[in-house]
C-alpha positions as CSV (number, residue, x, y, z in Angstrom):
1,X,75.1,89.9,99.6
2,X,74.7,93.2,101.5
3,X,78.2,94.5,100.7
4,X,78.0,93.9,96.9
5,X,74.8,96.0,96.7
6,X,75.5,99.8,97.1
7,X,71.9,100.3,98.1
8,X,71.9,97.6,100.8
9,X,75.3,99.0,101.9
10,X,73.8,102.5,102.4
11,X,70.5,101.2,103.9
12,X,72.4,99.7,106.9
13,X,73.9,103.0,108.3
14,X,70.8,105.0,107.2
15,X,68.5,102.5,109.1
16,X,70.9,102.7,112.0
17,X,70.6,106.5,112.0
18,X,66.8,106.2,112.0
19,X,66.9,103.7,114.8
20,X,69.1,106.1,116.9
21,X,66.6,108.8,116.4
22,X,63.8,106.4,117.5
23,X,65.7,105.5,120.7
24,X,66.4,109.2,121.4
25,X,62.7,109.9,121.1
26,X,61.8,106.9,123.4
27,X,64.4,108.2,126.0
28,X,63.1,111.8,125.8
29,X,66.3,113.2,124.3
30,X,64.4,114.3,121.2
31,X,60.8,115.5,121.3
32,X,58.4,113.3,119.4
33,X,57.4,114.8,116.0
34,X,60.7,116.7,115.6
35,X,61.9,116.7,112.0
36,X,65.5,115.5,112.1
37,X,68.1,115.1,109.3
38,X,70.1,112.2,107.9
39,X,73.0,113.2,105.6
40,X,74.5,111.0,102.9
41,X,77.8,112.4,101.5
42,X,78.7,110.8,98.2
43,X,82.1,111.4,96.5
44,X,82.3,109.6,93.2
45,X,86.0,110.5,92.6
46,X,87.1,108.9,95.9
47,X,84.4,106.2,95.8
48,X,83.4,107.1,99.4
49,X,80.1,107.4,101.3
50,X,79.5,109.1,104.7
51,X,76.2,108.8,106.5
52,X,75.7,111.3,109.3
53,X,73.0,111.7,112.0
54,X,72.4,114.2,114.9
55,X,71.0,111.6,117.3
56,X,72.4,109.9,120.4
57,X,76.1,109.7,119.6
58,X,78.3,106.9,121.0
59,X,81.1,106.8,123.6
60,X,83.7,104.1,124.0
61,X,81.3,101.8,126.0
62,X,78.7,102.2,123.3
63,X,81.2,101.3,120.6
64,X,82.5,98.3,122.5
65,X,78.9,97.1,123.0
66,X,78.0,97.7,119.3
67,X,81.1,96.4,117.6
68,X,83.6,94.5,119.7
69,X,81.7,91.2,120.1
70,X,80.8,90.1,116.6
71,X,77.3,88.6,116.4
72,X,76.0,90.2,119.6
73,X,72.5,91.7,119.6
74,X,73.0,95.5,119.7
75,X,70.0,97.1,118.1
76,X,67.9,97.4,121.2
77,X,65.1,95.2,119.8
78,X,65.5,92.8,122.7
79,X,64.8,95.7,125.1
80,X,61.6,96.5,123.3
81,X,63.0,99.6,121.5
82,X,61.1,100.9,118.4
83,X,63.9,100.0,116.0
84,X,63.9,98.5,112.5
85,X,67.0,96.4,112.9
86,X,66.9,93.1,114.9
87,X,70.5,92.5,115.7
88,X,72.4,95.6,114.6
89,X,74.9,93.4,112.9
90,X,74.5,94.6,109.4
91,X,76.6,97.8,109.8
92,X,79.6,95.8,111.1
93,X,79.3,93.5,108.1
94,X,79.2,96.4,105.7
95,X,82.2,98.2,107.3
96,X,84.2,94.9,107.2
97,X,83.3,94.2,103.6
98,X,84.3,97.6,102.2
99,X,87.5,99.5,102.7
100,X,88.4,102.0,105.3
101,X,85.3,101.3,107.4
102,X,85.1,104.0,110.0
103,X,82.8,105.3,112.7
104,X,83.3,108.8,114.3
105,X,80.9,110.0,117.0
106,X,80.4,113.0,119.2
107,X,78.8,112.4,122.6
108,X,78.7,114.8,125.5
109,X,81.4,117.1,123.9
110,X,83.9,114.2,123.4
111,X,84.9,112.6,120.1
112,X,85.2,108.8,119.7
113,X,86.1,106.7,116.7
114,X,86.2,103.0,115.6
115,X,88.0,101.5,112.7
116,X,87.3,98.2,111.1
117,X,89.5,95.7,109.3
118,X,90.0,91.9,108.7
119,X,93.4,90.5,109.5
120,X,95.2,88.1,107.2
121,X,94.1,85.2,109.4
122,X,90.5,86.2,109.0
123,X,90.0,87.7,112.4
124,X,87.5,90.6,112.4
125,X,88.9,93.6,114.3
126,X,87.1,96.8,115.5
127,X,89.4,99.2,117.3
128,X,87.8,102.1,119.1
129,X,89.4,105.0,120.9
130,X,88.7,108.5,122.2
131,X,90.0,111.3,120.0
132,X,91.5,114.5,121.5
133,X,91.7,117.1,118.7
134,X,92.3,120.7,119.4
135,X,89.1,122.7,120.1
136,X,89.3,124.5,116.7
137,X,89.8,121.2,114.9
138,X,86.8,119.7,116.7
139,X,84.6,122.8,115.8
140,X,85.7,122.5,112.2
141,X,84.9,118.8,112.1
142,X,81.5,119.4,113.6
143,X,80.8,122.0,110.9
144,X,82.0,119.7,108.1
145,X,80.0,116.7,109.3
146,X,76.9,118.8,110.3
147,X,76.9,117.5,113.9
148,X,76.3,120.5,116.2
149,X,75.9,118.4,119.4
150,X,75.7,114.6,119.6
151,X,75.7,112.5,116.5
152,X,77.5,109.9,114.5
153,X,79.3,109.6,111.1
154,X,79.7,106.2,109.4
155,X,82.0,106.0,106.4
156,X,83.6,103.6,104.0
157,X,85.3,103.4,100.6
158,X,83.5,101.0,98.2
159,X,85.2,97.7,97.6
160,X,87.0,97.8,94.2
161,X,84.6,95.1,92.8
162,X,81.5,97.1,93.5
163,X,80.6,99.6,90.7
164,X,79.5,103.1,91.5
165,X,75.7,103.3,91.0
166,X,73.9,105.1,88.2
167,X,70.9,107.3,89.0
168,X,71.9,107.3,92.7
169,X,69.2,109.7,94.0
170,X,66.3,108.1,92.1
171,X,67.2,104.6,93.1
172,X,67.9,105.5,96.7
173,X,64.4,107.1,96.9
174,X,62.7,104.0,95.5
175,X,64.9,101.4,97.3
176,X,62.5,99.1,99.2
177,X,64.5,99.0,102.4
178,X,64.4,102.9,102.6
179,X,60.9,103.7,101.5
180,X,59.5,104.0,105.0
181,X,62.3,106.4,106.0
182,X,62.1,108.4,102.8
183,X,58.3,108.8,103.3
184,X,58.5,109.7,107.0
185,X,57.5,113.3,107.6
186,X,59.8,113.4,110.6
187,X,62.9,112.5,108.6
188,X,64.8,114.7,106.2
189,X,67.3,112.6,104.2
190,X,69.8,114.7,102.3
191,X,72.0,113.3,99.5
192,X,75.1,115.6,99.1
193,X,77.0,114.6,96.0
194,X,80.4,116.0,95.3
195,X,81.7,116.4,91.8
196,X,84.9,118.4,91.5
197,X,84.5,121.4,93.8
198,X,80.7,121.5,93.6
199,X,78.4,119.9,96.2
200,X,74.7,119.2,95.2
201,X,72.3,118.9,98.1
202,X,69.1,117.0,97.3
203,X,66.4,115.7,99.7
204,X,65.2,112.1,99.1
205,X,61.4,111.6,99.1
206,X,59.2,108.7,98.4
207,X,55.4,108.5,98.1
208,X,53.7,105.1,98.2
209,X,51.4,104.3,95.3
210,X,47.7,104.9,95.8
211,X,45.3,102.0,95.6
212,X,42.1,100.3,96.9
213,X,42.4,97.8,99.7
214,X,41.7,94.2,98.7
215,X,43.0,92.3,101.7
216,X,44.9,92.4,105.0
217,X,46.6,90.2,107.5
218,X,48.3,90.7,110.9
219,X,50.1,88.6,113.4
220,X,52.6,88.7,116.3
221,X,55.6,86.5,115.7
222,X,57.9,85.3,118.5
223,X,61.6,85.1,117.7
224,X,63.7,83.4,120.4
225,X,63.8,85.5,123.6
226,X,63.1,88.8,121.8
227,X,59.9,90.9,122.2
228,X,57.2,89.7,119.8
229,X,57.4,91.3,116.3
230,X,54.1,92.6,115.0
231,X,53.6,91.9,111.3
232,X,50.9,93.7,109.4
233,X,50.3,93.2,105.6
234,X,47.9,95.4,103.7
235,X,47.3,94.4,100.0
236,X,46.1,97.1,97.6
237,X,45.4,97.2,93.9
238,X,47.2,100.2,92.4
239,X,44.9,103.0,91.0
240,X,47.2,103.2,87.9
241,X,50.0,101.3,86.3
242,X,53.1,101.2,88.4
243,X,56.5,102.4,87.2
244,X,58.5,99.4,85.8
245,X,61.4,100.3,88.2
246,X,59.2,100.0,91.3
247,X,60.9,96.8,92.4
248,X,59.9,94.7,95.4
249,X,56.9,94.8,97.6
């Protein structure tokens, strides 16, 4: 269900990048209130996407924790981190569903990568290793990926049965799973679209519709051994007619 939707596919690594920034803020690595970027590289000719952040980065231990044991809780929610994901499993599912699933990460001046595939017997495999490129190659890679210090790139080639999306920027801006990130003043989400030799850089932005409050509800829900999840619902009546493409709550 996630893999067959390009927008849900992209929402997983974008949300992971946002979560990584949140953990970095909680740990004092990034100052609260700092505006930080998330880059989405889209190449229609090659049918590839790359999502890049400049947050924590991952070493081999981090990758083993995140990817080696399928189904393990990895998002940080159980430790009380301010993350949107509960298990951190979605990104693994996405990279296994599509082709050439790949994670490359810089941490403490080292480069690590993990590649994903499903064997003929159905076994899910995530192979991670440290990469030792020449210094100039590493510098060139940093410049290409826009990762000056620590950070992570997640990439894949769309499954052949998944069509390339129309109106990519507009639909990514409005996509319900990304509205909170696209409207966050401390996030700058770039969509870099390559057509031929030209790369277009556009910033995604979303503004929630205005309206008058007509009801609200809040509750803390306990899920297994995890920290309680606070749910708050505010219901508003829109001040004017909503766009017919404003799908979802």
